[in-house]
N, CA, C and O atoms as a Maestro MAE file, in Angstrom:
{
 s_m_m2io_version
 :::
 2.0.0
}

f_m_ct {
 s_m_title
 :::
 protein
 m_atom[180] {
  # First column is atom index #
  i_m_mmod_type
  r_m_x_coord
  r_m_y_coord
  r_m_z_coord
  i_m_residue_number
  s_m_chain_name
  s_m_pdb_residue_name
  s_m_pdb_atom_name
  i_m_atomic_number
  :::
  1 25 78.451 45.959 -93.226 1 A "MET " " N  " 7
  2 3 77.529 45.209 -92.393 1 A "MET " " CA " 6
  3 2 76.370 44.686 -93.235 1 A "MET " " C  " 6
  4 15 75.920 45.326 -94.185 1 A "MET " " O  " 8
  5 25 75.914 43.519 -92.859 2 A "TYR " " N  " 7
  6 3 74.769 42.934 -93.548 2 A "TYR " " CA " 6
  7 2 73.475 43.488 -92.975 2 A "TYR " " C  " 6
  8 15 73.404 43.801 -91.786 2 A "TYR " " O  " 8
  9 25 72.453 43.612 -93.811 3 A "PRO " " N  " 7
  10 3 71.153 44.069 -93.316 3 A "PRO " " CA " 6
  11 2 70.562 43.050 -92.337 3 A "PRO " " C  " 6
  12 15 70.865 41.859 -92.407 3 A "PRO " " O  " 8
  13 25 69.728 43.528 -91.440 4 A "VAL " " N  " 7
  14 3 69.087 42.674 -90.439 4 A "VAL " " CA " 6
  15 2 68.333 41.530 -91.113 4 A "VAL " " C  " 6
  16 15 68.387 40.397 -90.635 4 A "VAL " " O  " 8
  17 25 67.639 41.799 -92.199 5 A "ALA " " N  " 7
  18 3 66.861 40.763 -92.887 5 A "ALA " " CA " 6
  19 2 67.767 39.629 -93.383 5 A "ALA " " C  " 6
  20 15 67.373 38.463 -93.330 5 A "ALA " " O  " 8
  21 25 68.954 39.949 -93.856 6 A "THR " " N  " 7
  22 3 69.902 38.940 -94.319 6 A "THR " " CA " 6
  23 2 70.373 38.076 -93.152 6 A "THR " " C  " 6
  24 15 70.471 36.855 -93.278 6 A "THR " " O  " 8
  25 25 70.661 38.703 -92.031 7 A "LYS " " N  " 7
  26 3 71.084 37.963 -90.841 7 A "LYS " " CA " 6
  27 2 69.975 37.024 -90.370 7 A "LYS " " C  " 6
  28 15 70.243 35.878 -90.008 7 A "LYS " " O  " 8
  29 25 68.740 37.502 -90.374 8 A "GLN " " N  " 7
  30 3 67.620 36.668 -89.948 8 A "GLN " " CA " 6
  31 2 67.448 35.465 -90.873 8 A "GLN " " C  " 6
  32 15 67.150 34.365 -90.407 8 A "GLN " " O  " 8
  33 25 67.632 35.661 -92.171 9 A "LEU " " N  " 7
  34 3 67.554 34.543 -93.118 9 A "LEU " " CA " 6
  35 2 68.661 33.523 -92.846 9 A "LEU " " C  " 6
  36 15 68.432 32.317 -92.943 9 A "LEU " " O  " 8
  37 25 69.841 33.996 -92.511 10 A "PHE " " N  " 7
  38 3 70.951 33.108 -92.172 10 A "PHE " " CA " 6
  39 2 70.621 32.275 -90.936 10 A "PHE " " C  " 6
  40 15 70.805 31.058 -90.943 10 A "PHE " " O  " 8
  41 25 70.141 32.915 -89.885 11 A "PHE " " N  " 7
  42 3 69.795 32.205 -88.651 11 A "PHE " " CA " 6
  43 2 68.718 31.154 -88.916 11 A "PHE " " C  " 6
  44 15 68.790 30.034 -88.412 11 A "PHE " " O  " 8
  45 25 67.727 31.529 -89.707 12 A "LYS " " N  " 7
  46 3 66.642 30.603 -90.053 12 A "LYS " " CA " 6
  47 2 67.188 29.398 -90.824 12 A "LYS " " C  " 6
  48 15 66.788 28.263 -90.567 12 A "LYS " " O  " 8
  49 25 68.088 29.642 -91.756 13 A "ALA " " N  " 7
  50 3 68.676 28.557 -92.550 13 A "ALA " " CA " 6
  51 2 69.478 27.600 -91.674 13 A "ALA " " C  " 6
  52 15 69.429 26.386 -91.877 13 A "ALA " " O  " 8
  53 25 70.212 28.132 -90.710 14 A "VAL " " N  " 7
  54 3 70.986 27.286 -89.800 14 A "VAL " " CA " 6
  55 2 70.051 26.354 -89.034 14 A "VAL " " C  " 6
  56 15 70.287 25.148 -88.965 14 A "VAL " " O  " 8
  57 25 69.002 26.914 -88.466 15 A "VAL " " N  " 7
  58 3 68.047 26.116 -87.686 15 A "VAL " " CA " 6
  59 2 67.376 25.063 -88.565 15 A "VAL " " C  " 6
  60 15 67.213 23.917 -88.146 15 A "VAL " " O  " 8
  61 25 66.992 25.441 -89.766 16 A "GLU " " N  " 7
  62 3 66.316 24.494 -90.659 16 A "GLU " " CA " 6
  63 2 67.235 23.335 -91.053 16 A "GLU " " C  " 6
  64 15 66.760 22.220 -91.268 16 A "GLU " " O  " 8
  65 25 68.522 23.582 -91.148 17 A "ARG " " N  " 7
  66 3 69.461 22.509 -91.505 17 A "ARG " " CA " 6
  67 2 69.796 21.606 -90.313 17 A "ARG " " C  " 6
  68 15 70.162 20.446 -90.498 17 A "ARG " " O  " 8
  69 25 69.671 22.131 -89.106 18 A "LEU " " N  " 7
  70 3 69.962 21.342 -87.913 18 A "LEU " " CA " 6
  71 2 68.768 20.493 -87.457 18 A "LEU " " C  " 6
  72 15 68.941 19.428 -86.864 18 A "LEU " " O  " 8
  73 25 67.572 20.977 -87.741 19 A "GLU " " N  " 7
  74 3 66.359 20.288 -87.295 19 A "GLU " " CA " 6
  75 2 66.279 18.827 -87.746 19 A "GLU " " C  " 6
  76 15 65.911 17.976 -86.936 19 A "GLU " " O  " 8
  77 25 66.610 18.493 -89.011 20 A "PRO " " N  " 7
  78 3 66.551 17.082 -89.425 20 A "PRO " " CA " 6
  79 2 67.533 16.183 -88.660 20 A "PRO " " C  " 6
  80 15 67.387 14.961 -88.661 20 A "PRO " " O  " 8
  81 25 68.513 16.781 -88.019 21 A "LEU " " N  " 7
  82 3 69.481 16.023 -87.234 21 A "LEU " " CA " 6
  83 2 69.005 15.796 -85.805 21 A "LEU " " C  " 6
  84 15 69.702 15.186 -84.995 21 A "LEU " " O  " 8
  85 25 67.800 16.298 -85.506 22 A "GLY " " N  " 7
  86 3 67.234 16.125 -84.172 22 A "GLY " " CA " 6
  87 2 67.547 17.255 -83.211 22 A "GLY " " C  " 6
  88 15 67.301 17.137 -82.011 22 A "GLY " " O  " 8
  89 25 68.087 18.347 -83.726 23 A "ILE " " N  " 7
  90 3 68.409 19.495 -82.880 23 A "ILE " " CA " 6
  91 2 67.239 20.472 -82.932 23 A "ILE " " C  " 6
  92 15 66.887 20.991 -83.991 23 A "ILE " " O  " 8
  93 25 66.651 20.707 -81.775 24 A "ARG " " N  " 7
  94 3 65.479 21.583 -81.702 24 A "ARG " " CA " 6
  95 2 65.885 23.049 -81.889 24 A "ARG " " C  " 6
  96 15 66.943 23.465 -81.418 24 A "ARG " " O  " 8
  97 25 65.049 23.823 -82.570 25 A "PRO " " N  " 7
  98 3 65.362 25.247 -82.779 25 A "PRO " " CA " 6
  99 2 65.637 25.994 -81.472 25 A "PRO " " C  " 6
  100 15 66.502 26.868 -81.426 25 A "PRO " " O  " 8
  101 25 64.910 25.655 -80.423 26 A "GLN " " N  " 7
  102 3 65.101 26.357 -79.148 26 A "GLN " " CA " 6
  103 2 66.427 25.978 -78.469 26 A "GLN " " C  " 6
  104 15 66.811 26.598 -77.478 26 A "GLN " " O  " 8
  105 25 67.116 24.976 -78.993 27 A "ASP " " N  " 7
  106 3 68.413 24.593 -78.446 27 A "ASP " " CA " 6
  107 2 69.584 25.199 -79.222 27 A "ASP " " C  " 6
  108 15 70.742 24.924 -78.910 27 A "ASP " " O  " 8
  109 25 69.289 26.014 -80.222 28 A "VAL " " N  " 7
  110 3 70.336 26.619 -81.055 28 A "VAL " " CA " 6
  111 2 70.563 28.063 -80.615 28 A "VAL " " C  " 6
  112 15 69.623 28.850 -80.504 28 A "VAL " " O  " 8
  113 25 71.813 28.388 -80.370 29 A "LEU " " N  " 7
  114 3 72.200 29.761 -80.060 29 A "LEU " " CA " 6
  115 2 73.305 30.136 -81.047 29 A "LEU " " C  " 6
  116 15 74.364 29.509 -81.063 29 A "LEU " " O  " 8
  117 25 73.062 31.143 -81.857 30 A "THR " " N  " 7
  118 3 74.014 31.555 -82.878 30 A "THR " " CA " 6
  119 2 74.459 32.977 -82.598 30 A "THR " " C  " 6
  120 15 73.644 33.856 -82.317 30 A "THR " " O  " 8
  121 25 75.755 33.187 -82.677 31 A "SER " " N  " 7
  122 3 76.308 34.519 -82.502 31 A "SER " " CA " 6
  123 2 77.028 34.895 -83.790 31 A "SER " " C  " 6
  124 15 77.815 34.110 -84.320 31 A "SER " " O  " 8
  125 25 76.764 36.069 -84.280 32 A "LEU " " N  " 7
  126 3 77.361 36.542 -85.521 32 A "LEU " " CA " 6
  127 2 78.200 37.780 -85.205 32 A "LEU " " C  " 6
  128 15 77.715 38.743 -84.611 32 A "LEU " " O  " 8
  129 25 79.459 37.733 -85.613 33 A "THR " " N  " 7
  130 3 80.352 38.867 -85.411 33 A "THR " " CA " 6
  131 2 80.857 39.328 -86.769 33 A "THR " " C  " 6
  132 15 81.419 38.539 -87.529 33 A "THR " " O  " 8
  133 25 80.664 40.578 -87.069 34 A "GLU " " N  " 7
  134 3 81.136 41.121 -88.336 34 A "GLU " " CA " 6
  135 2 82.439 41.877 -88.106 34 A "GLU " " C  " 6
  136 15 82.549 42.673 -87.174 34 A "GLU " " O  " 8
  137 25 83.426 41.620 -88.967 35 A "ASN " " N  " 7
  138 3 84.658 42.378 -88.901 35 A "ASN " " CA " 6
  139 2 85.070 42.805 -90.297 35 A "ASN " " C  " 6
  140 15 84.580 42.291 -91.302 35 A "ASN " " O  " 8
  141 25 85.971 43.744 -90.326 36 A "GLY " " N  " 7
  142 3 86.439 44.257 -91.604 36 A "GLY " " CA " 6
  143 2 87.561 43.412 -92.178 36 A "GLY " " C  " 6
  144 15 88.092 42.527 -91.507 36 A "GLY " " O  " 8
  145 25 87.917 43.690 -93.419 37 A "PHE " " N  " 7
  146 3 88.967 42.959 -94.113 37 A "PHE " " CA " 6
  147 2 90.283 43.005 -93.335 37 A "PHE " " C  " 6
  148 15 91.031 42.028 -93.320 37 A "PHE " " O  " 8
  149 25 90.561 44.119 -92.702 38 A "GLU " " N  " 7
  150 3 91.814 44.285 -91.966 38 A "GLU " " CA " 6
  151 2 91.919 43.371 -90.745 38 A "GLU " " C  " 6
  152 15 92.996 43.254 -90.160 38 A "GLU " " O  " 8
  153 25 90.831 42.728 -90.353 39 A "ASP " " N  " 7
  154 3 90.829 41.834 -89.200 39 A "ASP " " CA " 6
  155 2 91.212 40.401 -89.562 39 A "ASP " " C  " 6
  156 15 91.236 39.532 -88.691 39 A "ASP " " O  " 8
  157 25 91.508 40.147 -90.827 40 A "TRP " " N  " 7
  158 3 91.811 38.790 -91.296 40 A "TRP " " CA " 6
  159 2 93.244 38.698 -91.767 40 A "TRP " " C  " 6
  160 15 93.823 39.678 -92.235 40 A "TRP " " O  " 8
  161 25 93.812 37.510 -91.638 41 A "TYR " " N  " 7
  162 3 95.161 37.234 -92.120 41 A "TYR " " CA " 6
  163 2 95.120 35.904 -92.870 41 A "TYR " " C  " 6
  164 15 94.668 34.902 -92.315 41 A "TYR " " O  " 8
  165 25 95.581 35.877 -94.112 42 A "ALA " " N  " 7
  166 3 95.520 34.672 -94.929 42 A "ALA " " CA " 6
  167 2 96.900 34.144 -95.286 42 A "ALA " " C  " 6
  168 15 97.047 33.461 -96.299 42 A "ALA " " O  " 8
  169 25 97.907 34.439 -94.490 43 A "GLY " " N  " 7
  170 3 99.226 33.873 -94.709 43 A "GLY " " CA " 6
  171 2 100.190 34.750 -95.502 43 A "GLY " " C  " 6
  172 15 101.371 34.421 -95.607 43 A "GLY " " O  " 8
  173 25 99.720 35.832 -96.047 44 A "LYS " " N  " 7
  174 3 100.586 36.752 -96.797 44 A "LYS " " CA " 6
  175 2 100.289 38.183 -96.371 44 A "LYS " " C  " 6
  176 15 99.176 38.523 -95.971 44 A "LYS " " O  " 8
  177 25 101.307 38.993 -96.471 45 A "ILE " " N  " 7
  178 3 101.097 40.424 -96.177 45 A "ILE " " CA " 6
  179 2 101.420 41.205 -97.429 45 A "ILE " " C  " 6
  180 15 101.319 42.432 -97.434 45 A "ILE " " O  " 8
  :::
 }
 m_bond[179] {
  # First column is bond index #
  i_m_from
  i_m_to
  i_m_order
  :::
  1 1 2 1
  2 2 3 1
  3 3 4 2
  4 3 5 1
  5 5 6 1
  6 6 7 1
  7 7 8 2
  8 7 9 1
  9 9 10 1
  10 10 11 1
  11 11 12 2
  12 11 13 1
  13 13 14 1
  14 14 15 1
  15 15 16 2
  16 15 17 1
  17 17 18 1
  18 18 19 1
  19 19 20 2
  20 19 21 1
  21 21 22 1
  22 22 23 1
  23 23 24 2
  24 23 25 1
  25 25 26 1
  26 26 27 1
  27 27 28 2
  28 27 29 1
  29 29 30 1
  30 30 31 1
  31 31 32 2
  32 31 33 1
  33 33 34 1
  34 34 35 1
  35 35 36 2
  36 35 37 1
  37 37 38 1
  38 38 39 1
  39 39 40 2
  40 39 41 1
  41 41 42 1
  42 42 43 1
  43 43 44 2
  44 43 45 1
  45 45 46 1
  46 46 47 1
  47 47 48 2
  48 47 49 1
  49 49 50 1
  50 50 51 1
  51 51 52 2
  52 51 53 1
  53 53 54 1
  54 54 55 1
  55 55 56 2
  56 55 57 1
  57 57 58 1
  58 58 59 1
  59 59 60 2
  60 59 61 1
  61 61 62 1
  62 62 63 1
  63 63 64 2
  64 63 65 1
  65 65 66 1
  66 66 67 1
  67 67 68 2
  68 67 69 1
  69 69 70 1
  70 70 71 1
  71 71 72 2
  72 71 73 1
  73 73 74 1
  74 74 75 1
  75 75 76 2
  76 75 77 1
  77 77 78 1
  78 78 79 1
  79 79 80 2
  80 79 81 1
  81 81 82 1
  82 82 83 1
  83 83 84 2
  84 83 85 1
  85 85 86 1
  86 86 87 1
  87 87 88 2
  88 87 89 1
  89 89 90 1
  90 90 91 1
  91 91 92 2
  92 91 93 1
  93 93 94 1
  94 94 95 1
  95 95 96 2
  96 95 97 1
  97 97 98 1
  98 98 99 1
  99 99 100 2
  100 99 101 1
  101 101 102 1
  102 102 103 1
  103 103 104 2
  104 103 105 1
  105 105 106 1
  106 106 107 1
  107 107 108 2
  108 107 109 1
  109 109 110 1
  110 110 111 1
  111 111 112 2
  112 111 113 1
  113 113 114 1
  114 114 115 1
  115 115 116 2
  116 115 117 1
  117 117 118 1
  118 118 119 1
  119 119 120 2
  120 119 121 1
  121 121 122 1
  122 122 123 1
  123 123 124 2
  124 123 125 1
  125 125 126 1
  126 126 127 1
  127 127 128 2
  128 127 129 1
  129 129 130 1
  130 130 131 1
  131 131 132 2
  132 131 133 1
  133 133 134 1
  134 134 135 1
  135 135 136 2
  136 135 137 1
  137 137 138 1
  138 138 139 1
  139 139 140 2
  140 139 141 1
  141 141 142 1
  142 142 143 1
  143 143 144 2
  144 143 145 1
  145 145 146 1
  146 146 147 1
  147 147 148 2
  148 147 149 1
  149 149 150 1
  150 150 151 1
  151 151 152 2
  152 151 153 1
  153 153 154 1
  154 154 155 1
  155 155 156 2
  156 155 157 1
  157 157 158 1
  158 158 159 1
  159 159 160 2
  160 159 161 1
  161 161 162 1
  162 162 163 1
  163 163 164 2
  164 163 165 1
  165 165 166 1
  166 166 167 1
  167 167 168 2
  168 167 169 1
  169 169 170 1
  170 170 171 1
  171 171 172 2
  172 171 173 1
  173 173 174 1
  174 174 175 1
  175 175 176 2
  176 175 177 1
  177 177 178 1
  178 178 179 1
  179 179 180 2
  :::
 }
}
């Protein structure tokens, strides 16, 4: 799991990149889900 501070920096970066496109920070809702390596499939077993 990522530390809370890292997640907050990510959320802030997303908002800062959307703002120049005219998207207000209060209109952004971001959901972050962390999963383990076993939850992914890349075409090979």
